[in-house]
VEXKEZA-673448 format. One line per 4 residues: their letters; for each residue y, z, x of C-alpha. Coordinates in nm, 3 decimals. Each point is the difference from the previous one (the first is absolute). Layout:
N
A	Y:Z:X | ...;
% end
This chain:
554
XXXX	7.135:12.585:8.161 | 0.291:-0.059:0.238 | 0.248:0.132:-0.256 | -0.223:0.303:-0.058;
XXXX	-0.024:0.076:0.374 | 0.375:-0.045:0.043 | 0.067:0.253:-0.276 | -0.249:0.244:0.153;
XXXX	0.162:-0.034:0.343 | 0.342:0.077:-0.146 | -0.141:0.297:-0.195 | -0.179:0.162:0.293;
XXXX	0.277:-0.093:0.252 | -0.239:-0.095:0.278 | 0.243:-0.053:0.286 | -0.209:0.061:0.313;
XXXX	-0.270:-0.224:0.143 | -0.257:0.275:0.038 | -0.366:-0.073:-0.078 | -0.040:0.328:-0.178;
XXXX	0.296:-0.063:-0.233 | -0.114:-0.353:-0.088 | -0.359:0.112:-0.056 | 0.129:0.268:-0.234;
XXXX	0.195:-0.266:-0.186 | -0.303:-0.233:-0.029 | -0.217:0.286:-0.124 | 0.272:0.110:-0.242;
XXXX	0.027:-0.338:-0.174 | -0.378:-0.013:-0.045 | -0.131:-0.256:0.252 | -0.212:0.232:0.212;
XXXX	-0.328:-0.144:-0.126 | 0.081:-0.365:0.071 | -0.136:-0.210:0.284 | 0.131:0.028:0.354;
XXXX	0.168:-0.343:-0.014 | 0.187:0.086:-0.317 | 0.103:0.331:0.151 | 0.129:-0.175:0.312;
XXXX	0.193:-0.252:-0.209 | 0.156:0.280:-0.202 | 0.106:0.183:0.315 | 0.169:-0.317:0.135;
XXXX	0.178:-0.053:-0.331 | 0.120:0.360:-0.006 | 0.129:-0.031:0.359 | 0.197:-0.312:-0.095;
XXXX	0.151:0.163:-0.310 | 0.090:0.311:0.197 | 0.158:-0.206:0.279 | 0.202:-0.203:-0.249;
XXXX	0.126:0.313:-0.175 | 0.090:0.163:0.331 | 0.210:-0.294:0.117 | 0.169:-0.039:-0.337;
XXXX	0.086:0.362:-0.071 | 0.078:0.112:0.354 | 0.379:0.038:0.066 | 0.140:-0.188:0.300;
XXXX	0.128:0.291:0.204 | 0.122:-0.225:0.280 | 0.279:-0.137:-0.224 | 0.154:0.342:-0.067;
XXXX	0.259:-0.037:0.278 | 0.174:-0.279:-0.194 | 0.111:0.214:-0.295 | 0.053:0.359:0.121;
XXXX	0.356:0.143:0.035 | -0.006:-0.035:0.383 | -0.137:-0.354:-0.017 | 0.280:-0.135:0.220;
XXXX	-0.122:0.215:0.293 | -0.369:-0.078:-0.047 | 0.065:-0.372:-0.045 | 0.215:-0.016:0.314;
XXXX	-0.274:0.163:0.206 | -0.277:-0.223:-0.133 | 0.214:-0.315:0.024 | 0.055:0.057:0.372;
XXXX	-0.368:0.071:0.062 | -0.090:-0.314:-0.200 | 0.241:-0.214:0.204 | -0.165:0.125:0.318;
XXXX	-0.341:-0.068:-0.154 | 0.102:-0.363:-0.057 | 0.084:-0.014:0.374 | -0.358:0.116:0.073;
XXXX	0.113:0.352:0.093 | -0.237:0.197:-0.219 | 0.058:0.353:0.138 | 0.354:0.144:0.002;
XXXX	0.094:0.340:0.142 | 0.218:0.248:-0.188 | 0.286:-0.008:0.249 | 0.041:-0.379:-0.031;
XXXX	0.022:0.012:-0.380 | 0.246:0.292:0.007 | 0.218:-0.172:0.261 | 0.011:-0.317:-0.210;
XXXX	0.104:0.189:-0.314 | 0.274:0.188:0.186 | 0.179:-0.332:0.054 | 0.075:-0.014:-0.375;
XXXX	0.289:0.214:-0.128 | -0.211:0.115:-0.296 | -0.242:0.180:0.236 | 0.250:0.165:0.234;
XXXX	-0.047:0.338:-0.168 | -0.381:-0.028:-0.013 | -0.161:0.263:0.220 | -0.323:-0.052:0.191;
XXXX	-0.166:0.268:-0.212 | 0.090:-0.183:-0.324 | -0.119:-0.324:0.154 | -0.333:0.160:0.090;
XXXX	-0.035:0.121:-0.360 | 0.060:-0.353:-0.125 | -0.271:-0.131:0.231 | -0.240:0.269:-0.116;
XXXX	0.072:-0.091:-0.361 | -0.070:-0.369:0.068 | -0.327:0.102:0.167 | -0.086:0.204:-0.310;
XXXX	0.070:-0.304:-0.221 | -0.229:-0.209:0.226 | 0.279:-0.229:0.116 | -0.036:0.092:0.368;
XXXX	-0.302:0.081:0.214 | 0.081:0.248:0.280 | -0.187:-0.037:0.327 | 0.044:0.264:0.271;
XXXX	0.151:-0.134:0.321 | -0.185:0.159:0.293 | 0.100:-0.253:0.265 | 0.350:0.137:0.066;
XXXX	-0.092:0.371:0.012 | 0.101:0.178:0.322 | -0.067:0.361:-0.101 | -0.205:0.211:-0.239;
XXXX	0.314:0.089:-0.197 | 0.072:-0.367:-0.067 | -0.362:-0.048:-0.107 | 0.033:0.285:-0.250;
XXXX	0.309:-0.165:-0.152 | -0.227:-0.289:-0.096 | 0.221:-0.303:0.046 | -0.105:-0.281:-0.231;
XXXX	0.021:-0.374:-0.022 | 0.029:-0.132:-0.355 | -0.167:-0.304:-0.151 | 0.047:-0.157:-0.346;
XXXX	-0.287:0.006:-0.245 | -0.122:-0.334:-0.149 | 0.138:0.088:-0.343 | 0.346:0.071:0.143;
XXXX	0.001:-0.329:0.193 | -0.068:-0.196:-0.319 | 0.257:0.204:-0.195 | 0.269:-0.069:0.260;
XXXX	-0.084:-0.370:-0.002 | 0.034:-0.003:-0.377 | 0.334:0.188:0.013 | 0.135:-0.241:0.262;
XXXX	-0.100:-0.301:-0.212 | 0.169:0.160:-0.303 | 0.319:0.057:0.201 | 0.002:-0.364:0.112;
XXXX	-0.072:-0.119:-0.354 | 0.312:0.162:-0.145 | 0.069:-0.058:-0.368 | -0.130:-0.358:-0.006;
XXXX	-0.351:-0.138:-0.039 | -0.016:-0.206:0.319 | -0.287:-0.245:0.031 | 0.000:-0.371:0.074;
XXXX	-0.162:-0.328:-0.099 | -0.139:-0.141:0.325 | -0.113:-0.359:-0.044 | -0.230:0.019:0.307;
XXXX	-0.205:0.288:-0.141 | -0.217:-0.238:-0.204 | -0.074:-0.208:0.309 | -0.108:0.314:0.186;
XXXX	-0.222:0.104:-0.291 | -0.160:-0.344:-0.008 | -0.060:0.016:0.376 | -0.161:0.346:-0.031;
XXXX	-0.234:-0.121:-0.276 | -0.097:-0.307:0.203 | -0.080:0.217:0.303 | -0.223:0.222:-0.215;
XXXX	-0.184:-0.287:-0.168 | -0.049:-0.190:0.327 | -0.176:0.307:0.143 | -0.252:-0.009:-0.288;
XXXX	-0.335:-0.174:0.043 | -0.097:-0.083:-0.356 | -0.352:-0.116:0.088 | -0.090:0.321:0.181;
XXXX	0.231:0.224:-0.207 | 0.147:0.166:0.312 | 0.325:0.009:0.198 | -0.005:-0.147:0.350;
XXXX	0.280:0.235:0.106 | -0.028:0.365:0.095 | 0.084:0.284:-0.234 | 0.315:0.070:0.201;
XXXX	0.121:-0.359:-0.038 | -0.076:0.001:-0.372 | 0.184:0.332:-0.036 | 0.311:-0.143:0.169;
XXXX	-0.011:-0.312:-0.218 | -0.034:0.212:-0.312 | 0.288:0.225:0.106 | 0.228:-0.301:0.055;
XXXX	-0.095:-0.147:-0.339 | 0.051:0.316:-0.202 | 0.321:0.099:0.181 | 0.153:-0.341:-0.073;
XXXX	-0.114:0.023:-0.363 | 0.143:0.351:-0.033 | 0.326:-0.114:0.159 | 0.023:-0.295:-0.240;
XXXX	-0.048:0.204:-0.318 | 0.224:0.291:0.101 | 0.286:-0.208:0.138 | -0.002:-0.245:-0.291;
XXXX	0.002:0.277:-0.261 | 0.280:0.188:0.179 | 0.216:-0.309:0.048 | -0.030:-0.115:-0.362;
XXXX	0.078:0.355:-0.115 | 0.305:-0.009:0.228 | 0.123:-0.323:-0.163 | -0.046:0.151:-0.347;
XXXX	0.171:0.329:0.085 | 0.319:0.101:-0.179 | 0.206:0.002:0.319 | -0.091:-0.360:0.088;
XXXX	0.066:-0.119:-0.356 | 0.348:0.152:0.019 | 0.064:-0.188:0.323 | -0.116:-0.323:-0.165;
XXXX	0.288:0.032:-0.247 | 0.259:-0.029:0.278 | 0.128:-0.318:0.162 | -0.127:0.119:0.339;
XXXX	-0.351:-0.080:-0.124 | 0.079:-0.373:0.013 | 0.008:0.019:0.381 | -0.359:0.129:0.021;
XXXX	-0.139:-0.195:-0.296 | -0.107:-0.309:0.196 | -0.165:0.196:0.283 | -0.181:0.231:-0.243;
XXXX	-0.123:-0.284:-0.219 | -0.117:-0.196:0.303 | -0.186:0.308:0.127 | -0.186:0.040:-0.330;
XXXX	-0.079:-0.372:-0.024 | -0.145:-0.007:0.351 | -0.223:0.291:-0.093 | -0.112:-0.178:-0.319;
XXXX	-0.074:-0.320:0.195 | -0.218:0.186:0.250 | -0.170:0.188:-0.284 | -0.086:-0.318:-0.188;
XXXX	-0.124:-0.185:0.309 | -0.221:0.278:0.136 | -0.114:0.205:-0.299 | -0.229:-0.276:-0.134;
XXXX	-0.185:-0.016:0.332 | -0.037:0.378:0.007 | -0.134:0.000:-0.356 | -0.249:-0.275:0.090;
XXXX	-0.127:0.197:0.300 | -0.039:0.318:-0.202 | -0.192:-0.179:-0.277 | -0.239:-0.156:0.253;
XXXX	-0.077:0.329:0.177 | -0.333:0.142:-0.128 | -0.050:0.360:-0.103 | -0.236:0.056:0.295;
XXXX	0.291:-0.074:0.236 | 0.206:0.294:-0.128 | -0.295:0.239:0.022 | -0.077:-0.099:0.360;
XXXX	0.370:0.014:0.091 | 0.047:0.351:-0.139 | -0.318:0.108:0.177 | 0.125:-0.127:0.337;
XXXX	0.342:0.159:-0.047 | -0.153:0.333:-0.108 | -0.242:0.004:0.295 | 0.280:-0.057:0.248;
XXXX	0.215:0.265:-0.169 | -0.282:0.250:0.044 | -0.058:-0.106:0.362 | 0.349:0.120:0.100;
XXXX	-0.047:0.346:0.160 | 0.171:0.266:-0.211 | -0.050:0.373:0.010 | 0.096:0.066:-0.362;
XXXX	-0.222:-0.047:-0.304 | -0.072:-0.366:-0.073 | -0.086:-0.138:-0.344 | -0.342:-0.157:-0.059;
XXXX	-0.045:-0.373:0.050 | -0.054:-0.066:-0.372 | 0.339:0.154:-0.081 | 0.175:-0.214:0.263;
XXXX	-0.175:-0.314:-0.125 | 0.109:0.080:-0.355 | 0.361:0.043:0.114 | 0.005:-0.331:0.190;
XXXX	-0.174:-0.174:-0.290 | 0.271:0.126:-0.235 | 0.268:-0.135:0.233 | -0.175:-0.339:0.012;
XXXX	-0.028:-0.012:-0.380 | 0.369:0.087:-0.036 | 0.086:-0.295:0.227 | -0.219:-0.237:-0.204;
XXXX	0.143:0.129:-0.329 | 0.356:-0.044:0.125 | -0.060:-0.369:0.071 | -0.264:-0.093:-0.260;
XXXX	0.054:0.244:-0.287 | -0.261:0.206:-0.178 | -0.175:-0.132:-0.310 | 0.257:-0.112:-0.255;
XXXX	0.292:0.161:0.183 | 0.221:-0.231:0.204 | 0.033:0.062:0.373 | 0.285:0.190:0.161;
XXXX	0.075:-0.316:0.199 | 0.101:-0.179:-0.321 | 0.210:0.300:-0.099 | 0.177:-0.010:0.340;
XXXX	0.059:-0.373:-0.041 | 0.144:0.040:-0.350 | 0.215:0.296:0.108 | 0.142:-0.197:0.294;
XXXX	0.076:-0.302:-0.220 | 0.169:0.222:-0.256 | 0.208:0.161:0.275 | 0.114:-0.343:0.122;
XXXX	0.100:-0.091:-0.356 | 0.192:0.326:-0.039 | 0.191:-0.058:0.325 | 0.082:-0.355:-0.107;
XXXX	0.125:0.116:-0.340 | 0.219:0.269:0.153 | 0.145:-0.245:0.249 | 0.060:-0.261:-0.271;
XXXX	0.184:0.248:-0.220 | 0.215:0.120:0.287 | 0.073:-0.357:0.100 | 0.099:-0.100:-0.352;
XXXX	0.223:0.304:-0.039 | 0.166:-0.062:0.335 | 0.039:-0.371:-0.073 | 0.148:0.056:-0.347;
XXXX	0.249:0.256:0.123 | 0.111:-0.226:0.281 | 0.041:-0.304:-0.227 | 0.189:0.193:-0.267;
XXXX	0.236:0.142:0.260 | 0.089:-0.349:0.117 | 0.040:-0.115:-0.360 | 0.237:0.284:-0.080;
XXXX	0.208:-0.081:0.306 | 0.021:-0.364:-0.108 | 0.094:0.093:-0.360 | 0.265:0.244:0.123;
XXXX	0.163:-0.286:0.192 | 0.007:-0.200:-0.326 | 0.178:0.279:-0.183 | 0.244:0.045:0.289;
XXXX	0.097:-0.367:-0.016 | 0.096:0.012:-0.371 | 0.366:0.031:-0.101 | -0.010:0.136:-0.359;
XXXX	-0.194:0.269:-0.182 | -0.113:-0.246:-0.267 | -0.173:-0.213:0.263 | -0.170:0.316:0.133;
XXXX	-0.127:0.077:-0.353 | -0.140:-0.350:-0.038 | -0.173:0.017:0.339 | -0.144:0.341:-0.086;
XXXX	-0.138:-0.136:-0.329 | -0.169:-0.285:0.187 | -0.147:0.219:0.275 | -0.085:0.327:-0.177;
XXXX	-0.019:-0.117:-0.363 | 0.195:0.105:-0.307 | 0.060:0.374:-0.032 | -0.056:0.194:-0.326;
XXXX	-0.210:-0.267:-0.166 | -0.214:0.042:-0.311 | -0.363:-0.101:0.001 | -0.149:-0.103:-0.336;
XXXX	-0.376:0.007:-0.048 | -0.162:-0.201:-0.278 | -0.360:0.057:-0.104 | -0.105:-0.361:-0.042;
XXXX	-0.313:-0.172:0.136 | 0.030:-0.224:0.302 | -0.050:-0.371:-0.042 | -0.174:-0.038:0.337;
XXXX	-0.109:0.208:0.302 | 0.081:-0.272:0.253 | 0.207:0.102:0.302 | 0.167:-0.338:0.010;
XXXX	0.181:0.048:-0.334 | 0.347:0.145:0.042 | 0.168:0.246:-0.235 | 0.242:-0.254:-0.145;
XXXX	-0.290:-0.233:-0.080 | -0.134:0.250:-0.254 | 0.123:-0.012:-0.361 | 0.252:0.274:-0.091;
XXXX	-0.108:0.311:-0.187 | 0.189:0.149:-0.290 | 0.087:0.369:-0.013 | 0.165:0.157:-0.300;
XXXX	0.260:0.256:0.106 | 0.090:0.271:-0.246 | 0.348:0.150:-0.001 | 0.022:0.351:0.145;
XXXX	0.179:0.153:-0.300 | -0.123:0.308:-0.183 | 0.094:-0.137:-0.343 | -0.195:-0.321:0.054;
XXXX	-0.305:-0.043:-0.221 | -0.221:-0.299:-0.044 | 0.017:-0.173:-0.332 | -0.312:0.038:-0.207;
XXXX	-0.101:-0.165:-0.324 | -0.173:0.196:-0.277 | -0.364:-0.097:-0.031 | -0.241:0.040:-0.287;
XXXX	-0.244:0.294:0.000 | -0.351:-0.125:0.072 | -0.294:0.187:-0.149 | -0.222:0.117:0.288;
XXXX	-0.237:0.219:-0.205 | -0.298:-0.235:0.031 | 0.049:-0.029:0.374 | 0.025:0.376:0.042;
XXXX	-0.308:0.052:-0.217 | -0.204:-0.247:0.210 | 0.112:0.167:0.324 | -0.091:0.345:-0.136;
XXXX	-0.345:-0.116:-0.109 | -0.063:-0.156:0.341 | 0.109:0.321:0.172 | -0.220:0.222:-0.221;
XXXX	-0.297:-0.232:0.051 | 0.046:0.016:0.377 | 0.022:0.381:-0.010 | -0.314:0.015:-0.216;
XXXX	-0.190:-0.212:0.251 | 0.117:0.217:0.289 | -0.094:0.317:-0.189 | -0.343:-0.143:-0.071;
XXXX	-0.048:-0.076:0.370 | 0.086:0.362:0.086 | -0.239:0.130:-0.266 | -0.278:-0.215:0.146;
XXXX	0.046:0.173:0.337 | -0.074:0.344:-0.152 | -0.372:0.069:0.023 | -0.125:0.340:-0.126;
XXXX	0.362:0.116:-0.021 | 0.044:-0.067:0.372 | 0.155:-0.267:0.223 | -0.171:0.000:0.341;
XXXX	0.241:-0.195:0.219 | -0.251:-0.097:0.268 | -0.226:-0.162:-0.264 | 0.268:-0.221:-0.159;
XXXX	-0.018:-0.381:0.018 | 0.292:-0.221:0.102 | 0.314:0.124:-0.176 | 0.303:-0.181:-0.133;
XXXX	0.349:0.093:0.110 | 0.074:0.173:-0.332 | -0.312:0.220:0.016 | 0.066:0.091:0.362;
XXXX	0.359:0.105:-0.079 | -0.116:0.197:-0.307 | -0.267:0.189:0.196 | 0.246:0.084:0.277;
XXXX	0.250:0.122:-0.264 | -0.265:0.230:-0.151 | -0.092:0.134:0.345 | 0.366:0.069:0.082;
XXXX	0.038:0.192:-0.327 | -0.297:0.221:0.090 | 0.127:0.053:0.356 | 0.335:0.115:-0.137;
XXXX	-0.166:0.247:-0.238 | -0.110:0.344:0.129 | -0.328:-0.013:-0.194 | -0.066:-0.364:0.102;
XXXX	0.015:-0.124:-0.361 | 0.182:-0.288:-0.171 | 0.025:-0.191:-0.327 | -0.036:-0.371:-0.070;
XXXX	0.247:-0.208:-0.200 | -0.222:0.048:-0.307 | 0.003:0.380:0.038 | -0.350:0.049:0.148;
XXXX	-0.029:0.284:0.256 | -0.174:-0.046:0.335 | -0.038:0.185:0.331 | -0.028:-0.113:0.362;
XXXX	-0.285:0.108:0.231 | -0.089:-0.091:0.360 | -0.374:-0.032:0.055 | -0.016:-0.068:0.378;
XXXX	0.216:-0.001:0.312 | -0.068:-0.357:0.104 | 0.248:-0.274:-0.104 | -0.091:-0.284:-0.234;
XXXX	0.133:-0.350:-0.060 | 0.107:-0.143:-0.336 | -0.056:-0.373:-0.032 | 0.307:-0.139:-0.176;
XXXX	0.102:-0.357:-0.070 | 0.295:0.038:0.236 | -0.187:0.169:0.289 | -0.197:0.309:0.105;
XXXX	0.141:0.350:-0.062 | -0.133:0.286:0.215 | 0.024:0.341:-0.170 | -0.184:0.335:-0.039;
XXXX	-0.324:0.020:-0.196 | 0.140:0.107:-0.340 | -0.156:0.025:-0.348 | 0.202:0.011:-0.325;
XXXX	-0.170:0.224:-0.262 | 0.117:-0.053:-0.362 | -0.035:0.237:-0.293 | -0.233:-0.105:-0.275;
XXXX	0.169:-0.168:-0.294 | -0.123:0.268:-0.240 | 0.156:0.275:0.212 | 0.322:-0.196:0.035;
XX	0.019:-0.042:-0.380 | -0.035:0.376:-0.050;
% end
């Protein structure tokens, strides 16, 4: 029914919360004769669907100033007003904004009329709220000019906060792995559970105190998940991996590894206690907690439209379940805590491997450089060229050597046996001369007729058996592939060869090795599986139709 109502809402485009429009919709879909309770439930459902569609499909007009051609002017204006808002100066006059912009060389040519047009445009985009300033009016003419103070809208405040965080983020991921975050989470959970009276199923703290405890718990949990994910993504980024390839990484390797190990130690010490607390908490605790938090949320005086208590409780319950799932897992799926632990361990191993490779490379290069210097002193101390050749043969080996490989089995696989302990192998070397030919002795001609005859009979007998197997598959001049039993490799290959012949023919016909005509037909669109001795073959649902033998003879 929900899917049906959703489709009807999208068809009729009910976008206004007017009783007449909704009643028309309810009557249109055919529920006008139902009970009053059902009618009320349908109206609530329609309101929720309409509200969801409105929020989803509505464009965010307040973000327009970020992408328009004159975005640099609009962003400069709103950034200054936002900075004053952070200093608790919520209402800024036009002259102050204009005077601030004139200090920048980019706004020297901006006239007051253009600036007023920019402000009007930001008001039209719902970024600024103009409020007429009547306190500084000294004449009727000034009152008619309608001097305004400007205030940021809530959407614009959040957009500017997001833009500032993006500017501070830069091209990296940021994040961190704070080892004290688990201790804070454990403390928040203890505070919540200590406020619970299990016997009376109530909290001995006020709704405000429970709300503050819940806010601290969920903020710490949110900080843990976001920062950990961002920091691990930062360590796996391409830029960081490139830096790990340089020798400068060795300087930071110890500090970075120690940082990750401290986080893992805190995680292992505290996570088990958090998991134990979460498993001991009854389901009634979460329901009462979400009820207290929702009641306090609704008790805060707000002039705008507030959601119903059930919706708030559902939102807080979802947040609580996400926290439990992160630590305990869900059904057969492992928890995100285990994933974080494995990812951190794998990162430590990667850092250690990178550092080990860099260290080995650096160590080898350094040792070889010293060796070459020592060897060069040896060569410099020699008096004759012959002595230099002998030293070179000892140090670098013999140049232009030939390596002979003999295909002979080894006597043993022991590592302790040396090469010279093995018996020698013989290799016959033929002279590289074109006129060389091996000597051959004339041999008598052996009669192989009986052997050939036996091989031919065996071959014909095998072909006869295979042909008989194929004939047994033809029932009523048809081979229905989906009805066949388990097939041998030969029959499977033969059937596929026949099918390929038909597919290559325009009229979908082919001929067997014995000259019998057949055609290929597809009887359904669903695939079938052929059970063969070497596996299952998935293919279309084909049927091979053969001509009758009498027709083929004609």
